C-alpha positions as CSV (number, residue, x, y, z in Angstrom):
1,M,0.0,-0.2,0.1
2,K,1.2,3.3,-0.7
3,S,1.4,6.1,1.3
4,L,-0.6,9.1,1.1
5,T,2.9,11.2,0.5
6,S,3.2,9.6,-2.3
7,I,-0.3,10.9,-4.1
8,T,0.5,13.5,-6.6
9,P,-1.7,16.6,-7.3
10,T,-2.9,14.8,-10.2
11,K,-4.5,11.6,-8.6
12,T,-6.1,14.2,-6.3
13,A,-7.5,15.7,-9.0
14,I,-8.3,12.6,-10.1
15,V,-9.9,11.3,-7.3
16,A,-11.9,14.2,-5.8
17,A,-13.3,14.3,-9.6
18,I,-14.6,10.4,-8.4
19,T,-15.6,11.1,-5.5
20,T,-18.1,13.8,-6.3
21,A,-19.3,11.8,-9.6
22,L,-20.2,9.1,-6.8
23,C,-21.6,11.6,-4.0
24,A,-23.2,13.9,-7.2
25,S,-26.7,11.8,-6.7
26,T,-26.8,11.9,-2.9
27,L,-26.4,15.6,-3.5
28,T,-29.2,16.0,-5.1
29,I,-32.3,14.5,-3.7
30,T,-34.2,15.4,-0.6
31,P,-33.6,13.4,2.6
32,A,-36.9,11.1,2.0
33,Q,-35.7,9.8,-1.0
34,A,-32.2,9.5,0.2
35,A,-33.8,6.9,2.9
36,S,-35.6,4.9,0.1
37,A,-33.7,2.1,-1.6
38,A,-35.1,3.6,-5.1
39,P,-32.0,3.5,-8.3
40,V,-30.2,6.4,-9.1
41,A,-32.1,6.9,-12.0
42,D,-35.2,6.9,-10.2
43,V,-34.1,8.8,-7.4
44,R,-32.5,11.7,-10.3
45,A,-36.3,11.6,-11.6
46,A,-37.7,12.3,-8.7
47,A,-35.2,15.2,-8.0
48,E,-36.2,16.6,-11.2
49,N,-39.6,15.9,-10.9
50,L,-39.5,17.9,-7.6
51,G,-37.1,20.7,-9.3
52,V,-40.0,21.6,-11.8
53,Q,-43.0,21.6,-9.5
54,A,-40.4,23.7,-7.5
55,A,-40.3,26.1,-10.1
56,D,-43.5,26.3,-11.4
57,L,-45.2,26.8,-7.6
58,E,-42.5,29.4,-7.4
59,Q,-44.1,31.5,-10.9
60,G,-47.0,30.6,-9.4
61,L,-46.4,32.1,-6.1
62,E,-44.6,35.5,-7.5
63,L,-47.6,36.5,-9.6
64,V,-49.3,36.5,-6.5
65,S,-46.5,38.1,-4.5
66,E,-46.9,40.6,-7.2
67,I,-50.1,42.3,-7.3
68,P,-49.9,45.2,-4.7
69,D,-52.2,45.5,-1.5
70,S,-53.7,48.5,-2.3
71,V,-55.0,46.5,-5.5
72,L,-55.9,43.3,-3.0
73,L,-57.3,46.0,-0.5
74,A,-60.1,47.5,-3.4
75,G,-61.1,44.4,-4.2
76,D,-62.1,41.4,-6.7
77,A,-62.9,43.8,-9.2
78,A,-60.0,45.7,-9.1
79,V,-58.0,42.6,-8.9
80,Q,-59.3,42.0,-12.3
81,S,-58.7,45.3,-13.4
82,W,-54.7,44.5,-12.2
83,M,-54.6,41.1,-13.9
84,A,-55.9,42.3,-17.5
85,G,-53.3,45.6,-17.5
86,N,-50.7,43.9,-16.2
87,H,-51.0,40.2,-17.5
88,P,-53.2,40.6,-20.4
89,E,-52.4,37.2,-21.5
90,L,-53.9,35.2,-18.5
91,V,-57.2,36.8,-18.1
92,Q,-57.9,36.0,-21.6
93,G,-56.7,32.0,-20.9
94,T,-59.1,29.3,-20.3
95,R,-59.3,26.9,-17.9
96,A,-58.2,24.6,-20.3
97,D,-54.9,26.5,-20.9
98,I,-53.7,25.3,-17.8
99,V,-50.3,23.3,-17.9
100,G,-49.5,23.1,-14.5
101,C,-49.5,25.1,-11.0
102,A,-48.7,28.3,-11.9
103,G,-51.1,28.2,-14.6
104,A,-53.8,27.5,-12.1
105,I,-53.0,29.8,-10.2
106,A,-53.2,32.7,-12.6
107,W,-56.3,31.4,-14.4
108,L,-57.6,31.4,-10.6
109,I,-56.5,35.4,-10.0
110,A,-57.2,36.3,-13.6
111,S,-61.1,34.6,-13.0
112,T,-61.4,35.8,-10.0
113,A,-61.7,32.6,-8.7
114,I,-60.1,33.6,-6.2
115,P,-61.3,36.3,-4.2
116,A,-59.2,39.3,-3.0
117,A,-58.9,38.5,0.7
118,K,-57.5,35.2,0.2
119,I,-54.9,36.3,-2.0
120,L,-53.9,39.2,0.3
121,K,-53.7,35.9,3.0
122,I,-52.0,34.0,0.8
123,K,-49.5,36.8,0.1
124,R,-49.4,37.9,3.9
125,L,-48.4,34.2,4.4
126,I,-45.2,34.1,1.8
127,D,-43.7,36.7,3.2
128,G,-44.0,35.6,7.0
129,L,-42.4,32.6,5.2
130,G,-39.5,35.2,4.0
131,G,-40.7,35.2,0.3
132,V,-41.2,33.4,-2.4
133,A,-37.9,31.3,-2.6
134,K,-38.1,30.3,1.0
135,A,-42.2,29.3,1.3
136,V,-41.2,26.8,-2.1
137,R,-38.1,25.6,-0.7
138,L,-39.7,24.6,2.7
139,F,-42.5,23.1,1.0
140,W,-40.0,21.0,-2.1
141,G,-38.0,19.8,1.2
142,A,-41.9,18.3,2.6
143,S,-41.7,16.8,-1.3
144,F,-45.1,18.7,-2.0
145,K,-47.2,16.3,0.0
146,W,-49.5,17.6,2.7
147,E,-49.0,15.4,5.3
148,K,-45.6,16.6,5.3
149,I,-46.6,20.7,5.2
150,Q,-48.8,20.1,7.9
151,A,-46.5,19.0,10.1
152,L,-44.3,22.1,9.3
153,G,-46.6,23.7,11.1
154,G,-47.1,28.2,11.3
155,A,-47.3,29.5,8.4
156,A,-46.1,27.1,6.2
157,A,-49.0,24.7,6.9
158,A,-51.3,27.6,6.6
159,L,-50.7,28.6,2.9
160,G,-50.6,24.6,2.4
161,A,-54.3,24.5,3.7
162,E,-55.0,28.0,1.5
163,L,-53.3,26.6,-1.5
164,L,-54.7,23.1,-0.5
165,G,-58.1,24.8,-0.2
166,I,-58.6,25.5,-4.1
167,A,-59.4,22.2,-5.8
168,A,-57.3,23.1,-9.2
169,V,-54.4,24.3,-7.3
170,Q,-54.0,21.0,-5.0
171,Q,-54.4,18.9,-8.3
172,K,-51.9,20.9,-10.0
173,C,-49.2,22.3,-7.3
174,F,-49.1,18.7,-4.4
175,S,-49.1,15.3,-5.4
């Protein structure tokens, strides 16, 4: 066996590259996935799916955060007018246009299926969690599963409950 002092910088780089490659799949999965015995390909696919789901939820929550509080306090008609002025492509879309979570949230806001007061509550819960990115990371860590989101408690569980109370959002945003 060679001593560690005989390893050259080139060999060190090779060992580091191999170690990184072997650990990459472990570093890209959630703790819940790491505990399972799923093959690496299945774990990577699940991580990619969660990534897509997270990005989609983030887009939808960004739209909610973008609506000024003054517009929300002015009521549903003001929200509809704001959406028409700022996102006319969403107002003209139909429910059949919903592709994913962001689309479901956008359609519901544009159609005033979500009252302005509920949007304001969702927006405040997002802010209470530290913003959209932190809220989505919390949901990611919970694998977008209601039981795990509920276990988080506090503002995360309240936001999850608000979003899950809307059937189209529940179907498109959570598993």
